[in-house]
N, C-alpha and C positions, 0 to 999 in steps of 0.2 A: 581560451586554446584551445574548446572543443573543434572549432571550426580547422585553426589549424589539422589538427588529428586526422577526422573525416575526410578532410578534402584531399584525402591521402584514399579513396576505395571511389567502389562507382554507385553512390550512390546520393541521392536527390537531399539536399539540402531549404530548409525553409525556414525563411528568416522575416521578424516585425518590425518595422525601423522602430516602433515604441515599443516598452516594456509590458506585454500584456499578461504575462502570467503565465505557471502552470498549467490550468483552464485551459487556455485560447492558443495553445503552442500545442498542446494533443488533440483539441479540437485542428486545428490547421493542419498535423497530419493524420486524423481519420480521413480528412477528406481527402487529400493524397492516394491517401493506401489502398491498397488493391490485392490483398490478402483476404482468409479470414477472417484471420485472427488477428489482433490489434497490442502490439506489445508495449508498452511505458516501458523506461528506460534511467534514470538517472544522469547526467553527466561525472557526477564523483565516484560509480558504482565499476567495477569492474569486477567482468563476467569468466566463469567458469567456463575451456573448449565449449563443454556436450549443454551448458545452458539452457537456450532456448529447441532443444531437441529434449531432454527429460522435461521442461516447461510443455509441451504439447503435449506430451501422451495425457495429460490432464484432461487435456478434451476428446478423448478417446469415451467415456462421458457424454452420450446428447443431453445431459440434463445438466451439466458441467457447463453455465454463463460467465464463470472467470477463472482466471488460477494463476497463483500463488507463490513465486518463492524465496527463501529463505537469504538474511546473510550469512555470511560469515568472516572470521576478524583477520587485517591486514596482516602482514607481515611482524610488523613493529608499530601495536597497536600503544593508547597511551592508556592508563589506568579508569580513566571515564569509559576506552572503547570497550575496554573489557566486560566492566560494570553494564553501560547498556548492552555488548552480548548476550551474556549472562541472565539478564533481564526480561529475554525477549521484547527490547524495543525498539520497535517499527517493526515488528512479525503482524502476520495474520493476526486477529482477533482470537480467539477460538467460541465458540458459539457460545460455551454456558455463558459467560461476558456479555454477551451481546443479549440472551432473548429473556433469561431470568431477570422477573423485576421484583423477586425476594429481596433483600438488602444481605441479610446475611448467607445466603447464594454465594452474591453476589463481593461481599466481602471475599469470603472462602477464596471463591476463585482471584479474584485480585492478590491475595496472597499469594496464592499456590503460583498463581504466573509471572510474579513481579519477584520473589522471592525461590522461584526452581529453576530451572530451564525448562521452556514448555517447548524450546524445536527438539529436545533430544525425543518428544513423544509423541512429535507429528509422523506420520508415514506418507509415502503417495499417495494421494487421492482422500487426504482427514478433508474433514468437510470446516470451513469456519464461515465466521462470521460477517467478515469483508476485507479488504485487501487495501493493503498501504501503494500509495500511488504509483513508491520510487522501483517495484518491480512485479508491476500486476500486468496480466492478461486478461482483452473478452473479446466473446466471439462480437466481429463488426455488425454484423448482422441486426444486435441488441443494442449495440451506441448507436448503430444509426437511427435505432425505432426509439430511444429516449432521447435523442438531438442530444450525444455525446455528453461532455462534461460542459457544468453551471458555474457561467464565467465572471458570475457574482462573486465568487469563492477567491477567483486565480489562483495565489497558493498556500490554501489554505484549509482544510475542511473538504474538498473539491473532489476528493478519493470518497470520503464520509460520505457525502452527498449522495453522489452517482450511484455509490454501491446501494446505499438507502434506497432511491429509486427503481432499481435491479430487482429491486427483494419483493418490494410492492407489486412488483409489473410482471416479475414470474413464478409466484409462489411455488411452485412448484420445481423449480432448477436452485441450485447451491453455488459458491465457493469453496475451491480447493484448493487447500496446498502440496505446493511435490515440493521436501525437503532436497530432491535429488539434484532441482538446478536452485544453485548456489549464486550471489555474487561477493564478493567485497566492497564494503558500503566503505570510503577512503576519507573515513570523518575526521580521524586527528581531532577527537574533542578536547577542548580542558572542560572541565567541570565549572567555573566561571561561564565557560561559554554554552557548553550546559542547563546551564540556571537559568540564561540569559535567553535562550534558544524555546525553550519550552514555559518559563513566563510571557512571552511573547505570543507563541500559539495558543494561549491555555486563554488568553482573554477572547481571545477570537474564536478558537470551537467553544469556549461559553456563548459567545453572540450564536454562534450557530444553532446546540442545542435549543437554547432560550428561542430564539427563533421558530423552528421545527418543534416547538412543547414537548421535546420528547429527552429522557434521561439519560445522560453517556454509559458508552455499555461497561464504564468500568468502575472502582470506587472512587473518592465519595460520591460521586455523579448524582442518586440520591438525595443529595444534603442542596443542590444547587438551588 
């Protein structure tokens, strides 16, 4: 239904003849973009009126190369939606989870992140390890130099892989989160649907980290 909705507005619609995945779609958008900031936004999200305005404020610091927002619950969430929200699912990953190599520190960070409300601790401009693709934004100049998203990953880990390359290419710059930039992720997720989705995503993510020779930024990653 996306085409039916956006056809009412003065926007450019870019279509692929075949399903090429998220990475390819974002690269097509990157090539057509004209502004200094490129924003990623999933079609099952509903943004607050001030979402974009609050999001771009994160780039007032020239050292910020990417900025993300936070999710909020829909008006009629399922129990699974409520759990995902409270556990910080699809939120920007804290720097402690991504950088520490100590299994004890990572385990404690994992417990804190998944069994408290991590979103409540974020403030505008808080540094994070990486950004989820559903509501992220980047400086266009950086994306162009990176060659955009890696289309080998299509719909899984393309955001993780991009953030990894950007951290290596720009070690003195960083990603931040702007909690004031909120979107509703209209998932209406069932518990079975969540398990099925994460099982399929988990297999692909494991392949990604094995190919990169890296430890995943979450517990029990060290045991892979």
